[in-house]
C-alpha positions in Angstrom: -28.2 75.8 56.7 -24.9 77.1 55.4 -23.1 75.9 52.3 -19.8 77.3 51.1 -18.2 76.0 47.9 -14.8 76.7 46.5 -13.6 74.9 43.3 -16.4 72.3 43.7 -19.9 71.4 42.7 -22.8 71.1 45.1 -26.3 69.8 44.4 -28.6 70.5 47.4 -32.1 69.1 47.3 -35.0 69.0 49.8 -33.5 71.3 52.4 -35.8 72.7 55.1 -35.1 75.5 57.6 -37.8 76.4 60.2 -37.5 79.2 62.8 -33.9 80.0 62.1 -32.3 82.8 64.2 -30.3 83.9 61.3 -30.6 83.3 57.5 -32.6 80.2 56.6 -30.2 79.0 53.9 -26.9 80.7 53.1 -25.0 79.8 50.0 -21.5 81.3 49.4 -20.1 80.3 46.0 -16.6 81.1 44.7 -13.6 80.1 42.7 -14.9 78.2 39.8 -17.8 76.5 41.7 -21.3 75.5 40.8 -24.1 75.2 43.3 -27.8 74.3 42.8 -30.5 74.5 45.4 -33.8 72.7 44.5 -37.1 71.7 46.2 -36.3 73.5 49.4 -38.4 75.5 52.0 -37.5 78.2 54.5 -40.1 79.3 57.1 -39.8 82.0 59.8 -36.2 83.0 59.4 -35.2 86.1 61.5 -33.1 87.5 58.6 -33.1 86.6 54.9 -34.8 83.4 53.9 -32.2 82.5 51.3 -29.0 84.4 50.8 -26.9 83.6 47.7 -23.5 85.2 47.1 -21.3 84.5 44.1 -17.8 85.5 43.1 -14.8 84.4 41.0 -16.3 82.8 38.0 -18.9 80.8 39.8 -22.5 79.9 39.0 -25.6 79.0 41.0 -29.3 78.1 40.4 -32.3 78.2 42.6 -35.3 76.1 41.5 -38.5 75.3 43.3 -37.6 77.3 46.5 -40.3 78.6 48.8 -39.6 81.3 51.5 -42.4 82.1 54.0 -42.2 84.9 56.6 -38.6 86.1 56.6 -37.5 88.9 58.8 -35.6 90.7 56.0 -35.4 90.0 52.3 -37.0 86.7 51.2 -34.4 85.8 48.7 -31.2 87.9 48.4 -28.8 87.3 45.4 -25.5 89.1 45.2 -23.2 88.5 42.1 -19.9 90.2 42.7 -18.1 89.9 39.4 -18.8 89.8 35.6 -17.7 86.2 35.3 -20.4 84.8 37.7 -24.0 84.1 37.0 -27.2 83.1 38.9 -30.4 81.6 37.7 -33.7 81.7 39.6 -36.6 79.5 38.5 -39.9 78.8 40.2 -39.0 80.6 43.4 -41.6 82.1 45.7 -41.2 84.5 48.6 -44.3 85.3 50.8 -44.7 87.6 53.7 -41.1 89.0 53.7 -40.4 92.1 55.9 -38.0 93.4 53.2 -37.9 92.7 49.5 -39.5 89.5 48.2 -36.5 88.9 45.9 -33.6 91.3 45.9 -30.8 91.1 43.3 -27.5 93.0 43.4 -25.3 92.2 40.4 -22.2 92.9 38.4 -22.5 89.6 36.6 -25.5 87.8 35.0 -28.8 86.9 36.7 -31.6 85.1 34.9 -35.0 85.4 36.4 
């Protein structure tokens, strides 16, 4: 599943990715956008379970997200500027081959 938002708002709920060759759910958020991912599951992704990248005064939230058996980091969050922010609430990453949750930020991240 891949979602890219630019100057928009996206509310994604109930997504499920199983046996993905790449990242289970990839979210790219930029240019004054807001994205939320809720009640979603990723199983057996060959790369990251969930990858979230924010830039240009954007925001995102992950809530009730479960990642099982990812080939790399379970949940990867990258915030590229000080005007962007991410919030993670009730997320779980089990059996990841990298970090369970990895955060790289120049902005704000609330865990």
